[in-house]
C-alpha positions as CSV (number, residue, x, y, z in Angstrom):
1,M,152.2,129.2,65.1
2,L,149.9,126.7,66.4
3,S,148.8,123.6,64.1
4,Y,145.3,122.8,63.6
5,S,145.2,120.3,66.2
6,D,146.8,122.5,68.8
7,S,144.4,125.1,68.2
8,M,141.5,122.8,68.4
9,K,142.7,121.5,71.9
10,H,143.0,125.0,72.8
11,R,139.5,125.8,72.1
12,R,137.9,122.6,73.8
13,Y,139.7,123.1,77.3
14,N,139.6,126.9,77.8
15,R,136.6,127.4,76.0
16,Y,137.3,131.2,75.1
17,H,135.1,131.2,72.0
18,E,131.9,130.3,74.1
19,P,129.9,132.8,76.4
20,R,130.6,132.7,79.9
21,R,127.3,130.8,81.0
22,Y,128.3,128.0,78.5
23,A,131.7,127.8,79.7
24,A,130.8,127.4,83.3
25,A,128.1,124.7,82.7
26,G,130.7,122.7,80.6
27,S,133.3,122.9,83.4
28,R,131.0,121.8,86.2
29,R,131.0,117.8,86.5
30,S,127.9,115.9,87.1
31,R,127.4,114.7,90.4
32,R,125.4,111.4,91.4
33,S,123.5,111.5,94.5
34,S,124.3,108.9,97.3
35,P,121.7,106.1,97.8
36,V,122.2,106.4,101.4
37,G,119.6,108.9,101.9
38,G,116.9,106.6,100.0
39,Y,118.0,103.6,101.9
40,I,117.7,105.8,105.5
41,V,114.1,106.7,104.4
42,G,113.1,103.3,103.3
43,A,114.2,101.7,106.5
44,L,112.3,104.3,108.5
45,I,109.0,103.5,106.6
46,L,109.6,99.8,106.9
47,G,110.4,100.4,110.8
48,V,107.2,102.4,111.5
49,T,105.0,100.1,109.4
50,V,106.1,96.9,111.4
51,W,106.1,98.9,114.5
52,A,102.4,99.6,113.8
53,A,101.5,96.2,112.6
54,W,103.3,94.8,115.9
55,S,101.3,96.9,118.1
56,V,97.9,96.2,116.7
57,T,98.4,92.5,117.1
58,T,98.4,92.6,121.1
59,P,94.6,93.0,122.6
60,G,95.5,96.4,124.3
61,G,97.0,97.4,121.0
62,R,94.0,96.9,119.0
63,Q,91.5,98.6,121.7
64,A,93.8,101.6,121.6
65,F,93.7,101.7,117.8
66,M,90.1,101.4,117.5
67,A,89.4,103.8,120.2
68,N,91.7,106.6,118.2
69,A,90.1,105.7,114.9
70,N,86.8,106.1,116.5
71,D,87.4,109.6,117.7
72,I,88.9,110.6,114.4
73,A,86.1,109.1,112.6
74,V,83.6,111.4,114.9
75,S,85.7,114.3,115.0
76,T,85.8,114.3,111.2
77,G,82.1,113.9,110.8
78,M,82.6,110.3,108.9
79,M,80.8,108.6,111.8
80,R,78.0,109.4,114.5
81,E,78.9,109.2,118.2
82,R,75.7,107.1,118.7
83,P,73.2,105.6,116.4
84,P,69.5,106.8,116.7
85,Q,67.4,104.8,119.0
86,E,63.7,104.0,119.6
87,G,61.8,107.2,121.2
88,D,64.8,109.7,120.1
89,Y,62.9,112.7,119.1
90,W,64.6,116.2,118.7
91,R,63.0,119.7,118.1
92,G,65.7,120.5,115.6
93,C,69.0,119.5,114.0
94,D,71.0,121.3,116.7
95,D,69.5,119.1,119.3
96,A,70.3,116.0,117.2
97,R,73.9,117.1,116.6
98,A,74.3,117.8,120.4
99,A,72.9,114.4,121.0
100,G,75.6,113.1,118.8
101,T,73.0,111.2,116.4
102,A,73.2,113.5,113.4
103,P,72.9,113.0,110.3
104,I,69.7,111.0,110.4
105,Y,68.4,108.6,107.6
106,R,65.1,107.9,106.2
107,G,63.8,105.0,108.3
108,E,65.7,105.6,111.4
109,P,64.2,106.6,114.8
110,G,64.0,110.2,115.0
111,Y,63.9,111.2,111.3
112,R,61.3,113.7,110.3
113,E,60.5,115.3,106.9
114,G,60.9,118.6,108.5
115,M,64.1,118.2,109.3
116,D,65.3,117.1,106.0
117,G,65.7,120.3,104.1
118,D,66.2,119.1,100.5
119,S,64.2,115.8,101.1
120,D,66.9,113.5,100.1
121,G,66.3,111.3,103.0
122,I,69.2,112.6,105.2
123,A,68.0,115.0,108.1
124,C,70.6,117.1,109.7
125,E,73.3,116.7,107.2
126,P,76.9,118.4,108.2
127,Y,76.9,120.9,105.7
128,R,73.7,122.4,106.7
């Protein structure tokens, strides 16, 4: 016959009295992830940052960066291709957009109340 302490050892290590899902979970050891992946990602981010900063310090790098930034700003609608100039007049917003000067703000050359549909001072808005 088993003593009390022997029966407790038997239950603790073999886990016959627990449902299968608990027994399987108890037998797995916790694994710690390796910090190597974090170090590699950190080194990559640092390398890209240093490379970008270094490339902008040269005059050619600055010009290339600004050209790309301007192209992106124009394509996303954050910036106009050219500001309105004296004598600019467009029949409608399609002509102003084709010229690259939309949107046109109140007080700028080429602004007309007829082109400002909601009378907020901005003619040829991108969402119109």
